[in-house]
C-alpha positions as CSV (number, residue, x, y, z in Angstrom):
1,M,80.9,97.7,90.6
2,L,81.8,95.6,87.5
3,N,79.1,93.3,86.1
4,T,80.8,90.3,87.7
5,A,78.4,89.2,90.3
6,H,74.7,88.5,90.5
7,R,72.4,87.7,93.4
8,L,69.9,85.0,93.3
9,R,67.2,83.9,95.7
10,F,66.2,80.5,94.6
11,G,62.6,79.7,95.0
12,G,59.2,79.0,93.6
13,A,55.7,78.0,94.6
14,K,57.0,75.2,96.8
15,M,59.6,77.3,98.5
16,S,58.1,76.8,102.0
17,K,59.4,73.3,101.9
18,K,62.9,74.4,101.4
19,I,65.4,75.2,104.2
20,Q,65.9,79.0,104.5
21,A,69.5,80.1,104.6
22,G,71.3,83.4,104.9
23,S,73.8,85.1,102.6
24,V,76.4,82.9,100.8
25,V,79.1,84.0,98.3
26,E,79.7,81.5,95.6
27,M,82.7,81.6,93.3
28,Q,82.5,79.6,90.0
29,G,85.7,78.1,88.6
30,D,87.2,76.4,85.6
31,E,87.2,73.3,83.5
32,M,85.9,69.9,84.8
33,T,85.3,71.3,88.3
34,R,83.1,74.0,86.8
35,V,81.0,71.3,85.1
36,I,80.7,69.4,88.4
37,W,80.0,72.6,90.3
38,E,76.8,73.3,88.3
39,L,75.7,69.7,88.8
40,I,76.2,69.8,92.5
41,K,74.1,72.9,92.8
42,E,71.4,71.5,90.5
43,K,71.1,68.1,92.1
44,L,72.3,68.4,95.7
45,I,71.9,72.0,96.9
46,F,69.1,74.0,95.2
47,P,66.4,71.4,95.5
48,Y,66.6,71.7,99.3
49,I,68.0,75.2,100.2
50,E,66.8,78.7,99.6
51,M,69.6,81.1,100.1
52,D,70.7,84.7,99.3
53,L,73.4,83.7,96.8
54,H,76.0,86.2,95.7
55,S,77.7,84.6,92.6
56,Y,81.0,85.6,91.2
57,D,82.4,84.1,88.0
58,L,86.1,83.4,88.6
59,G,86.4,81.5,85.4
60,M,89.7,82.3,83.5
61,E,87.9,84.2,80.8
62,N,86.0,86.5,83.2
63,R,89.1,87.1,85.4
64,D,90.9,88.3,82.2
65,A,87.9,90.4,81.0
66,T,87.7,92.2,84.3
67,D,91.5,92.6,84.8
68,D,91.1,90.2,87.8
69,R,88.8,92.7,89.6
70,V,86.2,90.0,90.0
71,T,88.6,88.1,92.3
72,V,89.1,91.1,94.6
73,E,85.3,91.8,94.6
74,A,84.6,88.2,95.5
75,A,87.0,88.3,98.4
76,E,85.5,91.6,99.6
77,A,82.0,90.0,99.4
78,V,83.2,87.0,101.5
79,R,84.5,89.4,104.1
80,R,81.1,91.2,104.1
81,Y,78.8,88.1,104.2
82,N,81.2,85.8,106.2
83,V,80.7,82.7,104.1
84,G,82.4,81.9,100.8
85,I,82.2,78.7,98.8
86,K,84.7,78.4,96.0
87,C,85.2,76.1,93.0
88,A,88.6,75.2,91.8
89,T,90.2,77.7,89.4
90,I,93.1,77.8,86.9
91,T,96.3,79.6,88.0
92,P,97.8,80.6,84.6
93,D,101.3,79.7,83.5
94,E,102.9,80.5,80.1
95,K,100.8,77.8,78.3
96,R,97.6,79.1,79.8
97,V,98.3,82.7,78.8
98,E,98.7,81.4,75.2
99,E,95.7,79.1,75.4
100,F,93.3,81.8,76.7
101,N,95.0,84.7,74.9
102,L,95.3,86.4,78.3
103,K,96.3,90.1,78.8
104,K,98.8,89.0,81.4
105,M,99.7,86.1,83.6
106,W,97.2,86.7,86.4
107,K,98.1,85.7,89.9
108,S,96.5,82.7,91.7
109,P,92.9,83.6,92.7
110,N,93.3,81.6,95.8
111,G,96.4,83.6,96.7
112,T,94.6,86.9,96.0
113,I,91.6,85.9,98.2
114,R,93.8,84.6,101.0
115,N,95.9,87.7,101.1
116,I,92.8,89.9,101.3
117,L,91.1,87.8,104.0
118,G,94.1,86.6,105.9
119,G,93.7,83.6,108.2
120,T,94.7,79.9,108.0
121,V,93.7,77.2,105.5
122,F,92.9,74.0,107.3
123,R,92.9,70.8,105.2
124,E,91.6,67.5,106.5
125,A,91.2,64.1,104.8
126,I,87.8,62.6,104.2
127,I,88.2,59.0,105.4
128,C,86.2,56.1,104.0
129,K,86.6,52.7,105.6
130,N,86.9,50.9,102.2
131,I,89.5,53.2,100.7
132,P,93.0,51.9,101.6
133,R,95.6,54.4,102.6
134,L,99.0,54.7,100.9
135,V,100.3,55.3,104.4
136,P,98.5,52.4,106.3
137,G,99.6,53.7,109.7
138,W,97.5,56.9,109.3
139,I,94.4,55.7,111.2
140,K,93.4,59.3,112.3
141,P,93.3,62.4,110.2
142,I,96.2,64.8,110.0
143,I,95.0,68.4,109.7
144,I,97.3,70.7,107.8
145,G,97.0,74.3,108.9
146,R,98.5,76.4,106.0
147,H,99.4,80.0,106.7
148,A,97.5,81.8,104.0
149,H,99.4,85.0,103.7
150,G,102.6,86.2,102.1
151,D,105.9,84.4,101.5
152,Q,106.2,83.2,97.9
153,Y,102.5,84.0,97.2
154,R,103.0,87.7,97.7
155,A,106.6,87.8,96.5
156,T,108.4,89.9,93.9
157,D,110.5,87.8,91.6
158,F,112.4,88.6,88.5
159,V,115.0,87.4,86.0
160,V,118.4,89.0,86.4
161,P,119.4,89.6,82.8
162,G,123.2,89.8,83.2
163,P,126.1,90.8,85.4
164,G,125.2,93.2,88.3
165,R,124.4,93.4,92.0
166,V,121.0,92.7,93.5
167,E,120.3,94.5,96.8
168,M,117.4,94.7,99.2
169,T,116.7,98.0,101.0
170,Y,114.6,98.8,104.1
171,T,113.7,102.4,104.3
172,P,112.2,103.2,107.8
173,K,109.6,106.0,108.1
174,S,112.2,107.8,110.3
175,G,115.9,107.0,110.0
176,D,118.4,106.0,107.4
177,P,117.9,103.2,104.9
178,V,119.5,99.8,105.5
179,T,120.7,97.9,102.4
180,Y,121.5,94.2,102.2
181,V,123.5,92.7,99.4
182,I,121.7,89.6,98.0
183,H,124.2,88.5,95.3
184,D,126.7,89.8,92.8
185,F,125.7,88.2,89.5
186,E,128.1,87.4,86.7
187,G,127.8,85.8,83.3
188,T,124.2,85.5,82.1
189,G,122.7,86.5,85.4
190,G,120.0,84.3,87.1
191,V,116.9,84.9,89.2
192,A,116.1,86.8,92.3
193,L,113.2,86.9,94.8
194,G,112.0,89.2,97.5
195,M,109.3,88.0,99.9
196,Y,107.9,89.0,103.3
197,N,105.4,88.3,106.1
198,T,104.1,90.5,108.9
199,D,104.1,90.0,112.7
200,Q,100.3,90.5,112.8
201,S,99.7,87.8,110.2
202,I,102.0,85.3,112.0
203,R,100.1,86.1,115.2
204,D,96.8,85.4,113.6
205,F,98.2,82.2,112.2
206,A,99.3,81.1,115.6
207,H,96.0,81.9,117.3
208,S,93.9,80.0,114.7
209,S,96.3,77.1,114.9
210,F,96.2,76.9,118.8
211,Q,92.4,77.3,118.7
212,M,92.1,74.4,116.2
213,G,94.2,72.3,118.5
214,L,91.9,73.0,121.4
215,T,88.8,72.5,119.3
216,K,90.0,69.1,118.1
217,G,91.8,68.1,121.3
218,W,94.9,67.2,119.3
219,P,98.5,68.3,119.7
220,L,99.9,71.0,117.5
221,Y,103.2,71.1,115.6
222,L,104.8,74.1,113.8
223,S,107.3,73.3,111.1
224,T,110.0,75.7,109.8
225,K,113.6,75.7,108.6
226,N,114.8,78.2,111.2
227,T,118.3,76.6,111.1
228,I,118.7,78.1,107.6
229,L,116.4,81.1,107.7
230,K,117.4,82.2,111.2
231,K,115.6,85.6,111.0
232,Y,112.7,84.8,108.8
233,D,111.6,81.4,110.0
234,G,113.0,82.2,113.5
235,R,110.3,84.9,113.7
236,F,107.6,82.3,113.2
237,K,109.1,80.1,115.9
238,D,109.5,82.9,118.4
239,I,106.0,84.3,117.9
240,F,104.3,80.9,118.2
241,Q,106.3,80.1,121.4
242,E,105.5,83.5,123.0
243,I,101.8,83.2,122.3
244,Y,101.7,79.6,123.5
245,E,103.4,80.4,126.8
246,K,101.2,83.4,127.5
247,E,97.8,82.2,126.4
248,Y,97.6,78.5,125.6
249,H,100.0,76.5,127.6
250,A,97.7,75.9,130.5
251,K,94.7,75.2,128.3
252,F,96.6,72.6,126.3
253,E,97.8,70.9,129.5
254,E,94.2,70.7,130.8
255,K,93.3,68.8,127.6
256,G,96.4,66.6,127.8
257,I,97.8,67.9,124.5
258,W,100.9,69.9,123.7
259,Y,102.6,72.2,121.2
260,E,106.1,71.7,119.7
261,H,108.2,73.3,117.0
262,R,109.9,70.9,114.6
263,L,112.3,71.4,111.6
264,I,110.3,70.8,108.4
265,D,112.5,67.8,107.3
266,D,112.2,66.1,110.7
267,M,108.4,66.8,110.8
268,V,107.9,65.2,107.4
269,A,109.7,62.0,108.6
270,Q,107.8,62.0,111.9
271,A,104.4,62.4,110.1
272,M,105.1,59.4,107.9
273,K,105.7,57.2,111.0
274,S,102.8,58.6,113.0
275,E,99.2,57.3,113.3
276,G,97.8,60.8,112.6
277,G,95.6,62.7,115.0
278,F,97.5,66.0,115.2
279,I,97.4,69.6,113.7
280,W,100.4,70.5,111.6
281,A,100.9,74.2,111.2
282,C,102.9,75.0,108.0
283,K,104.2,78.1,106.4
284,N,102.4,79.0,103.1
285,Y,104.5,77.1,100.6
286,D,105.1,74.1,103.0
287,G,101.4,73.9,103.5
288,D,100.7,74.0,99.8
289,V,103.0,71.0,99.2
290,Q,102.3,69.0,102.3
291,S,98.5,69.2,102.1
292,D,98.6,67.5,98.7
293,S,101.2,64.9,100.0
294,V,99.1,64.1,103.0
295,A,95.9,63.9,101.0
296,Q,97.4,61.4,98.6
297,G,98.7,59.4,101.6
298,Y,95.1,59.0,102.8
299,G,94.2,57.7,99.3
300,S,93.1,60.5,97.0
301,L,93.4,64.3,96.4
302,G,89.7,64.2,95.7
303,M,89.0,63.4,99.3
304,M,90.3,66.5,101.1
305,T,88.4,69.4,102.8
306,S,89.9,72.9,102.6
307,V,88.6,75.7,104.8
308,L,90.1,79.2,105.2
309,I,89.4,80.4,108.8
310,C,89.9,84.2,109.1
311,P,91.3,86.1,112.0
312,D,87.9,87.7,112.8
313,G,86.6,84.3,113.9
314,K,83.4,84.5,111.9
315,T,84.5,84.5,108.2
316,V,85.1,81.2,106.5
317,E,85.9,80.3,102.8
318,A,85.5,76.7,101.8
319,E,87.0,75.3,98.6
320,A,87.9,72.1,96.8
321,A,91.5,71.2,97.7
322,H,92.5,70.1,94.2
323,G,92.8,71.5,90.7
324,T,90.4,71.9,87.8
325,V,91.0,68.3,86.5
326,T,92.1,69.5,83.1
327,R,92.7,66.0,81.7
328,H,89.1,65.0,82.4
329,Y,87.8,68.3,80.9
330,R,89.6,67.6,77.6
331,Q,87.9,64.2,77.5
332,H,84.6,65.8,78.4
333,Q,85.0,68.4,75.6
334,Q,85.6,65.5,73.1
335,G,82.3,63.9,74.3
336,K,84.2,61.1,76.0
337,E,83.1,59.5,79.3
338,T,84.7,60.8,82.5
339,S,84.7,59.6,86.1
340,T,85.6,62.7,88.1
341,N,85.4,62.7,91.9
342,P,83.1,65.5,93.1
343,I,83.5,64.8,96.9
344,A,85.9,67.7,97.7
345,S,83.7,70.1,95.8
346,I,80.6,68.9,97.6
347,F,82.4,69.2,100.9
348,A,83.2,72.9,100.0
349,W,79.4,73.4,99.9
350,T,78.7,71.5,103.1
351,R,81.5,73.2,105.1
352,G,80.4,76.6,103.9
353,L,76.7,75.9,104.6
354,A,77.6,74.4,108.0
355,H,79.4,77.7,108.9
356,R,76.3,79.7,107.7
357,A,74.2,77.5,110.0
358,E,76.6,78.1,112.9
359,L,76.5,81.9,112.4
360,D,72.7,81.9,112.2
361,K,72.0,79.2,114.7
362,N,70.1,77.4,111.9
363,A,69.7,73.8,113.1
364,E,67.9,72.7,109.9
365,L,70.7,73.9,107.7
366,R,73.3,72.2,110.0
367,V,71.5,68.9,109.8
368,F,71.3,69.2,106.0
369,A,75.0,69.8,105.7
370,E,75.8,66.9,108.0
371,A,73.4,64.6,106.1
372,L,75.0,65.4,102.7
373,E,78.5,64.7,104.1
374,A,77.2,61.4,105.5
375,V,75.6,60.4,102.2
376,C,78.9,61.0,100.4
377,I,80.8,58.7,102.8
378,E,78.0,56.1,103.0
379,T,77.6,55.9,99.2
380,I,81.3,55.2,98.7
381,E,81.4,52.7,101.5
382,A,78.5,50.9,99.9
383,G,80.6,50.4,96.8
384,F,79.4,53.3,94.5
385,M,82.4,55.5,93.6
386,T,84.4,57.2,90.9
387,K,87.3,55.6,89.1
388,D,90.1,57.2,91.2
389,L,88.6,55.6,94.3
390,A,88.2,52.2,92.6
391,A,91.9,52.5,91.6
392,C,92.8,53.0,95.3
393,I,91.1,49.8,96.1
394,K,92.1,47.5,93.2
395,G,95.0,49.3,91.6
396,L,94.4,51.1,88.3
397,P,95.5,48.3,86.0
398,N,92.9,46.0,87.6
399,V,89.9,48.4,87.5
400,L,87.0,47.3,85.3
401,R,84.3,49.6,84.0
402,S,81.8,47.8,86.3
403,D,83.8,48.9,89.4
404,Y,83.0,52.6,89.1
405,L,80.3,55.1,88.0
406,N,81.0,58.0,85.6
407,T,80.8,61.6,86.7
408,F,77.1,62.0,86.1
409,E,76.0,58.6,87.3
410,F,77.8,59.1,90.6
411,L,76.2,62.5,91.2
412,D,72.8,61.0,90.4
413,K,73.5,58.2,92.9
414,L,74.4,60.8,95.6
415,A,71.2,62.8,94.8
416,E,69.1,59.6,95.0
417,N,70.7,58.7,98.4
418,L,70.4,62.2,99.7
419,K,66.7,62.3,98.9
420,I,66.2,59.0,100.8
421,K,68.2,60.2,103.8
422,L,66.4,63.5,104.1
423,S,63.0,62.0,103.7
424,S,63.7,59.5,106.5
425,Q,64.9,62.2,109.0
426,P,62.6,63.6,111.6
427,K,61.6,67.3,111.1
428,L,63.2,69.8,113.5
């Protein structure tokens, strides 16, 4: 075991007044979200909760120092303890390799974790009445279910340096190899990619998507491009249809909901015209793109929950659905004021703690998680918000300094309102 994790049980003389919680795996991240993460714990979580916290530092420097073992260990810990709460992290590109003097261009930590845990990432907008939507017709949430395994995120890609043939070979355990010609390259070559998925992972994706439809009571749509990728995307379409007919058709009809397959381009157009209120099951890359698009359509990328639900039905990893907010971090490093939206990071904590409460049948912890989410929405609806949300309301050129709070002021306001809400709630 590398020295990459530590366990803390937060407490003191007054611990009896705090809510007792079970094991939680926390994954620290990078840049401005890392700064906010520590403030969330200090101001909103630790004053009220005593938990068995297993912390893993997924900051870029530590991932490099441990040859990314820390990411694997964090995922294994989530699988062991069933609840993971993750801060946003850097996925390095060429510039980041140079900036941090990295040993290599490490893979996306989210991709690594999802490939170990499997499951589906469900993303849902956090809606506030006073935040106008870029797509005004979206009066209900659209939940994006992103298949969190394989495809481009587990692919082998390479630069073809010059003329030559690229082939793909399947070698069965018994039988003769089968070779497919991908392309005969000429001139300066080009690029090539080999990717895959598994029937079992697609089946898990289908079950979790159908179950989410039943839980929400909303219709489910699967989008693919099976007209082009007849075998690859066709496999997704066929497996979903088979499972729906065998196990979910009758249950969906009882609830007055339905399942349909749509081509991805048609689905994008239909979603824009809809009022929301459905589950959209996307392949891995499509879900990556569409979840950000849908979040912005509701007003802000900073107002999106992201929860990985694993096939075992009891393991959940919650995370912020946005990046590390590098631009704000650069300003923060220079001592300049920032107004960074912490809501998605706070909801990572609330969704993770709510799942811990569900597993342990811990009513006190559930009420706390619900109260903190309510405080976030009520505070924004009362007119206290960060600059990105003020810009949604007034348009960025019209935003005055008096229209928003800075990063620290907003978190202080949330802490103040949380204290008031919790003190006014009856004891369970």
